[in-house]
C-alpha positions, -999 to +999 in steps of 0.1 A: +756-081-728+724-087-709+701-061-695+714-062-659+750-059-668+771-034-647+798-032-674+778-012-700+771+025-701+747+035-674+715+053-680+702+080-658+700+069-622+668+077-604+670+101-575+654+089-543+621+104-536+623+127-506+601+156-496+617+189-489+613+202-454+589+228-466+566+200-477+563+186-441+528+189-426+525+222-408+507+224-375+495+255-356+505+260-319+486+286-300+504+297-269+490+318-240+519+332-220+505+341-185+524+370-167+513+389-136+476+386-140+476+392-177+483+371-207+498+374-242+487+351-270+510+340-297+505+316-327+533+297-342+533+275-373+558+247-372+565+213-389+548+183-374+571+167-348+587+199-337+598+196-300+579+220-276+612+235-265+619+247-301+585+264-302+592+282-269+625+294-281+609+307-313+588+331-293+617+342-271+606+323-240+632+309-216+628+271-219+642+261-186+623+289-169+589+278-182+561+254-172+537+244-200+502+232-195+479+214-219+446+221-203+453+214-167+481+189-173+519+197-174+536+189-206+573+178-209+594+203-229+609+176-251+574+165-263+573+164-302+541+182-313+521+160-336+490+181-341+477+216-337+473+225-300+466+253-276+490+255-246+495+277-216+530+289-208+538+300-172+572+316-166+586+301-134+610+329-127+615+365-135+645+388-138+653+413-112 
């Protein structure tokens, strides 16, 4: 039998190298939620690539009822966050 034979007993197979989710790079997202002339600041740590809508949900913010600004520019809610960032969240409707 030669070395590459598939008929002989197999040795240990190597497991593929994968990183657990906890090993993903973590980024810090600072959110300032503006409400009625005052604001609330929240900081969330999430894996790199997390969509903005997931971050909003994690702080209990209504995704479809929010506008998000990065500086003075609006940001799409499906944007994957690739680095630490500071964002402003403006609720676009209120209960009542």
